[in-house]
C-alpha positions in Angstrom: 39.7 15.6 42.1 39.4 19.2 41.0 40.7 18.3 37.6 38.0 15.6 37.3 35.3 18.0 38.4 36.5 20.6 35.9 36.2 18.2 33.0 32.6 17.6 33.8 31.7 21.3 33.5 31.0 23.3 30.4 34.3 25.2 30.8 37.4 23.3 29.6 40.4 23.0 32.0 43.2 25.6 31.6 46.7 24.7 30.7 49.6 25.5 33.2 50.3 28.8 31.4 46.7 29.9 32.0 45.6 29.6 28.4 42.3 27.8 27.4 43.2 24.9 25.1 41.4 24.5 21.8 38.7 21.9 21.9 37.9 20.1 18.6 34.5 21.0 17.2 32.0 18.2 17.2 29.9 18.4 14.0 26.3 19.1 14.8 23.9 16.4 13.8 20.5 17.1 12.4 17.7 16.8 14.9 15.5 15.2 12.3 16.9 11.9 10.9 17.2 11.7 7.1 15.0 8.6 7.2 12.0 10.8 7.9 12.7 12.8 4.8 12.9 9.6 2.8 9.6 8.5 4.3 8.0 11.9 3.4 9.1 11.5 -0.3 7.7 8.0 -0.3 4.5 9.2 1.2 4.1 11.9 -1.5 5.0 9.3 -4.2 2.3 6.9 -3.0 -0.2 9.8 -2.8 0.6 10.5 -6.5 0.2 6.9 -7.3 -3.3 6.9 -5.8 -4.4 9.2 -8.6 -3.9 6.4 -11.0 -6.1 4.1 -8.9 -8.8 6.7 -8.7 -9.3 7.2 -12.5 -10.4 3.8 -14.0 -13.8 3.8 -12.3 -14.5 7.2 -13.7 -13.6 6.2 -17.3 -16.1 3.4 -17.8 -19.2 5.5 -18.7 -17.4 8.2 -20.7 -15.6 5.6 -22.8 -18.8 3.6 -23.3 -20.6 6.8 -24.5 -17.8 8.1 -26.8 -16.5 4.9 -28.4 -19.4 2.5 -27.9 -17.1 0.0 -26.1 -19.0 -2.4 -23.8 -18.5 -2.1 -20.1 -16.9 -5.5 -20.2 -14.3 -4.3 -22.7 -13.4 -1.3 -20.5 -13.5 -3.6 -17.4 -11.1 -6.0 -19.1 -8.5 -3.2 -19.4 -9.0 -2.4 -15.7 -8.6 -6.1 -14.9 -5.3 -6.2 -16.7 -4.2 -3.2 -14.8 -5.2 -4.8 -11.4 -3.6 -8.1 -12.3 -0.3 -6.5 -13.3 -0.4 -4.3 -10.2 -0.3 -7.4 -8.0 2.1 -9.5 -10.1 4.6 -6.7 -10.7 5.2 -6.0 -7.0 7.5 -8.8 -6.1 9.6 -8.3 -9.2 9.8 -4.5 -8.5 11.1 -5.3 -5.0 13.8 -7.4 -6.5 14.6 -4.8 -9.1 15.0 -2.2 -6.3 17.6 -4.5 -4.7 19.4 -4.6 -8.1 19.2 -1.1 -9.5 18.1 1.0 -6.4 14.8 2.4 -5.2 15.3 5.8 -6.8 15.8 4.5 -10.4 12.9 2.0 -10.3 10.4 4.5 -8.9 11.4 7.3 -11.3 11.1 4.9 -14.2 7.7 3.6 -13.0 6.4 7.2 -12.7 7.6 7.9 -16.2 5.9 4.8 -17.6 2.6 5.7 -15.9 2.8 9.2 -17.3 3.4 7.8 -20.8 0.5 5.3 -20.6 -1.9 7.8 -19.3 -1.2 10.6 -21.8 -1.3 8.1 -24.7 -4.9 7.3 -23.9 -5.8 10.8 -25.1 -5.1 9.7 -28.7 -6.5 6.2 -28.6 -9.1 5.1 -31.1 -9.4 1.3 -30.5 -10.1 -0.8 -27.5 -6.8 -2.7 -27.7 -5.0 0.6 -27.2 -6.9 1.1 -23.9 -5.7 -2.4 -22.8 -2.1 -1.6 -23.8 -1.9 2.0 -22.5 -4.0 1.8 -19.3 -3.9 -1.9 -18.7 -0.3 -2.8 -19.4 1.7 0.4 -19.1 -0.1 2.0 -16.1 -0.5 -1.4 -14.5 3.2 -2.1 -14.7 4.1 1.4 -13.4 1.6 1.4 -10.5 2.6 -2.2 -9.5 6.2 -1.0 -9.2 5.0 1.5 -6.5 2.7 -0.9 -4.7 3.0 -1.6 -1.0 6.2 -3.6 -1.7 7.8 -0.2 -2.3 6.7 1.0 1.1 8.0 -2.2 2.7 11.4 -1.8 1.0 11.8 1.7 2.2 10.8 0.8 5.7 13.1 -2.2 5.9 16.1 -0.2 4.8 15.7 3.1 6.6 14.0 2.2 9.9 14.7 -0.2 12.7 12.6 1.7 15.3 9.1 2.8 14.5 8.8 0.4 11.6 5.2 -0.4 12.3 4.2 3.3 12.6 6.0 4.2 9.4 4.4 1.3 7.6 1.0 2.4 8.7 1.6 6.0 7.6 2.8 4.9 4.1 -0.1 2.5 3.8 -2.5 5.3 4.6 -1.0 7.4 1.9 -2.9 5.5 -0.7 -6.3 6.3 0.9 -5.1 9.9 1.4 -4.3 10.2 -2.3 -7.7 8.9 -3.3 -9.3 11.5 -1.1 -7.2 14.2 -2.8 -7.6 13.2 -6.4 -11.0 11.5 -6.7 -13.1 14.7 -6.2 -10.8 16.6 -8.6 -10.8 13.9 -11.3 -14.5 13.3 -11.0 -15.1 17.1 -11.4 -12.8 17.1 -14.5 -14.7 14.2 -16.1 -18.1 15.7 -15.4 -17.3 19.2 -16.6 -14.4 18.8 -19.2 -14.8 15.1 -20.3 -12.3 12.4 -19.5 -9.2 13.5 -21.5 -8.2 16.4 -19.1 -8.4 13.9 -16.3 -6.0 11.5 -18.0 -3.6 14.4 -18.7 -3.9 15.4 -15.0 -2.8 11.9 -14.0 0.2 12.1 -16.3 1.2 15.5 -15.0 0.9 14.3 -11.4 3.2 11.4 -12.1 5.8 13.6 -13.8 5.6 16.2 -11.0 6.8 13.6 -8.4 9.8 12.5 -10.4 12.1 15.4 -9.4 11.3 14.8 -5.7 12.2 11.2 -6.1 15.4 11.8 -8.0 16.7 14.6 -5.7 15.5 13.5 -2.3 15.1 9.8 -2.3 18.1 7.6 -1.5 18.4 3.9 -1.8 20.2 3.1 1.5 21.3 5.0 4.7 24.9 4.2 3.9 24.6 6.4 0.7 24.6 9.4 3.0 26.8 8.0 5.7 24.0 7.3 8.2 22.7 4.4 10.2 19.0 3.5 9.8 16.7 5.2 12.2 17.0 3.4 15.6 19.7 1.1 14.3 23.4 0.7 13.9 25.4 1.8 10.8 25.9 -0.9 8.2 27.6 -0.9 4.8 25.4 -0.9 1.8 25.0 -4.4 0.5 26.2 -5.2 -3.0 23.6 -5.1 -5.8 21.7 -8.4 -6.2 21.8 -9.6 -9.8 19.2 -11.6 -11.5 16.2 -9.7 -10.2 13.5 -11.7 -12.0 15.2 -15.0 -11.1 15.5 -13.9 -7.5 11.8 -13.0 -7.2 10.8 -16.4 -8.5 13.4 -18.2 -6.4 12.2 -16.5 -3.3 8.6 -17.4 -4.2 9.4 -21.1 -4.5 11.4 -21.2 -1.3 8.8 -19.2 0.6 6.1 -21.6 -0.7 7.8 -24.4 1.2 7.0 -22.7 4.5 3.7 -22.7 6.3 3.7 -19.0 7.3 3.8 -17.9 3.6 0.5 -19.8 2.8 -1.2 -18.5 5.9 -0.2 -15.0 5.1 -1.1 -15.3 1.5 -4.5 -16.8 2.4 -5.3 -14.2 5.0 -4.3 -11.4 2.6 -6.4 -12.9 -0.2 -9.4 -12.7 2.1 -8.4 -9.2 3.0 -8.6 -8.2 -0.7 -11.8 -10.2 -1.2 -13.5 -8.4 1.7 -12.3 -4.9 0.8 -11.5 -4.0 -2.8 -13.3 -7.0 -4.3 -16.4 -6.7 -2.2 -17.1 -3.3 -0.6 -15.2 -1.1 -3.0 -16.9 -2.9 -6.0 -20.3 -3.9 -4.8 -21.3 -1.6 -1.9 -22.7 1.2 -4.1 -24.9 -1.1 -6.2 -26.0 -3.1 -3.1 -27.0 0.2 -1.3 -28.8 1.3 -4.5 -30.8 -2.0 -4.5 -32.2 -0.9 -1.2 -33.2 2.5 -2.5 -30.2 4.6 -1.5 -29.1 7.2 -4.0 -25.8 6.4 -5.8 -24.3 9.8 -4.7 -25.1 9.0 -1.0 -23.6 5.5 -1.2 -20.5 6.9 -2.9 -20.2 9.5 -0.2 -20.2 6.7 2.4 -17.3 5.1 0.6 -15.4 8.4 0.8 -16.0 8.4 4.6 -14.6 4.9 4.8 -11.4 6.3 3.1 -11.2 9.0 5.8 -11.3 6.6 8.7 -9.0 4.2 6.8 -6.2 6.7 7.3 -6.8 6.8 11.0 -7.1 3.1 11.4 -4.0 2.2 9.4 -1.7 4.7 11.2 -3.1 3.4 14.5 -2.5 -0.2 13.4 1.1 0.7 12.7 1.4 2.1 16.2 -0.1 -1.1 17.6 2.2 -3.3 15.5 5.2 -1.7 17.2 3.8 -2.8 20.6 1.8 -6.0 20.2 2.2 -9.4 18.6 1.4 -9.0 14.9 -0.5 -12.3 14.4 -2.9 -11.6 17.3 -3.6 -8.1 15.8 -4.4 -9.8 12.5 -6.8 -12.2 14.2 -8.6 -9.3 16.0 -8.8 -7.2 12.8 -10.3 -10.1 10.7 -12.7 -11.1 13.4 -14.1 -7.6 13.8 -14.4 -7.2 10.0 -16.3 -10.4 9.7 -18.7 -9.4 12.4 -19.4 -6.1 10.8 -20.1 -7.7 7.4 -22.6 -10.1 8.9 -24.6 -7.1 10.2 -24.5 -5.1 6.9 -27.5 -6.7 5.2 -29.9 -5.5 7.9 -28.3 -2.0 7.9 -28.8 -1.2 4.2 -31.8 1.2 3.8 -33.0 4.0 1.5 -31.4 6.6 3.6 -28.3 7.0 5.8 -29.1 6.4 9.4 -26.9 6.3 12.6 -26.3 2.4 12.6 -25.1 2.6 9.0 -22.8 5.5 9.9 -21.4 3.4 12.8 -20.7 0.6 10.4 -18.9 2.9 8.0 -16.7 4.3 10.7 -16.0 0.9 12.2 -15.3 -0.8 8.9 -13.2 2.2 7.7 -10.9 1.9 10.7 -10.3 -1.8 9.8 -10.1 -1.3 6.0 -6.3 -1.9 5.5 -5.3 -2.1 9.1 -4.1 -5.6 8.2 -1.2 -4.3 6.2 1.3 -3.2 9.0 1.1 -6.5 10.9 1.2 -8.5 7.7 4.4 -6.7 6.6 5.8 -7.2 10.2 5.2 -11.0 10.0 6.9 -11.2 6.6 9.9 -9.3 8.1 10.0 -11.6 11.1 9.9 -14.8 9.1 11.8 -13.9 5.9 14.3 -11.3 6.9 16.0 -9.5 4.0 13.7 -11.2 1.5 10.6 -9.9 3.3 9.8 -7.2 0.8 9.8 -9.7 -2.1 7.8 -12.2 -0.1 5.3 -9.4 0.8 5.1 -8.6 -2.9 3.8 -12.2 -3.6 1.5 -11.9 -0.6 0.2 -8.7 -2.1 -0.4 -10.5 -5.4 -2.7 -12.9 -3.5 -4.6 -9.9 -2.2 -5.3 -8.7 -5.8 -6.3 -12.2 -6.8 -8.7 -12.5 -3.9 -10.2 -9.1 -4.9 -10.6 -10.0 -8.5 -12.3 -13.3 -7.7 -14.9 -11.7 -5.4 -15.5 -8.8 -7.7 -16.6 -11.2 -10.3 -18.3 -13.7 -8.0 -20.2 -11.0 -6.2 -21.8 -9.9 -9.5 -22.7 -13.4 -10.4 -24.3 -14.0 -7.0 -26.4 -10.8 -7.5 -27.6 -12.1 -10.8 -28.5 -15.5 -9.4 -30.0 -14.7 -6.0 -31.4 -11.2 -6.8 -29.5 -9.6 -3.8 -26.1 -9.3 -2.3 -27.1 -10.8 1.1 -25.4 -14.2 0.5 -22.2 -12.3 -0.5 -22.0 -10.4 2.8 -22.6 -13.6 4.8 -20.0 -15.5 2.9 -17.5 -12.8 3.3 -18.1 -12.6 7.0 -17.4 -16.4 7.2 -14.2 -15.9 5.2 -13.0 -13.2 7.6 -13.6 -15.6 10.5 -11.5 -18.2 8.7 -8.8 -15.6 8.2 -8.8 -14.8 12.0 -8.2 -18.5 12.7 -5.4 -18.7 10.1 -3.6 -15.7 11.6 -3.6 -17.4 15.0 -2.1 -20.6 13.5 1.0 -18.7 12.2 3.9 -19.9 14.4 6.2 -17.4 16.0 9.5 -17.2 14.0 12.8 -18.7 15.1 15.2 -16.3 16.9 17.6 -16.3 14.0 16.5 -14.3 10.9 15.6 -16.3 7.9 17.0 -15.3 4.5 15.4 -17.2 1.7 17.9 -16.0 -0.8 20.7 -17.6 1.1 18.8 -20.6 2.3 
């Protein structure tokens, strides 16, 4: 009895000769799991990538004035960039499975730096399409949200929703950091120093990625955060074929089309609509362009808060119901926007900006969670294709919104139509069935 009690105390039992036996040292474990350092590097990388998304809108006027290129020509290069951003994501996720996250992200950052710095010496419009449209589009697409989904899937079991929300918010944070700097450079030093700044930002992140980012917890002998240790899976060959195969197999399931449809509406009602047409719509009502642009910046601030909160909610509530609530609230807010636009900023408009900002990309964490629930180890690739639908929806409404303004003389019909689309997205989210208990792997199906 005494012996048993002695073993429960901090002092080890003595041997019969009165000596204290040696107790093997237990190696101390770090209080902070390595997964959080990987998430931090991913966060910084995505923030750097946001610089590349901040610059195109600032280049349209300077390039038009210097080279005489039409806004349509410059816009075409930006469209190529956006299209490749969406279409590259699923292939990048597959390449990360084949060659590792670290190699693909380091290569993507290098390609972005190359494309951005080459624009300094361009003299023809086709070079803008090649350098900014193709090279920067391919590089930025490789670090799209599929990158965040891949890191979260591998390194986290617990807190996945929260981490997804934080990494998603990194894009908005990056735009808040870089947009004022880049706009100041363009205004005071023309556009070339801004392009060089983007290239340097990309190169500055490469050492952090190479030294601190790891492809899998098993690479450093750890279990994922909140999970059990598992050996690193063998590299998956045929990355491009796998991405296409996963698409075709996912396309045979109902949840894929519902997720792609809702996310297309998400892109249509955010990047395609508000990000593209809010400033000219507000200007139509007499609001100064600088004031309208300032309101968009405020949306970015509350986007960070809303996305992180959405990740926290995703860990605790059913993802499809969260999506339904988000889309429904977004639709209601857009229906009220036409009566809120005025020559000056007033409290109801500020309420809309805060409310809409909280919901801007809050849809991302539950969408990634639903991809994970339904498609298991292939979820990052499936989400890459769902993200492509987001970009397609944004591109369609960006064009259609301008046409509607030309035809009807105002944007009112666009706001009402987008509100109706969001209501449809809310219903689509509720239709998504709960997944089977067993995890679905499309690659092995």
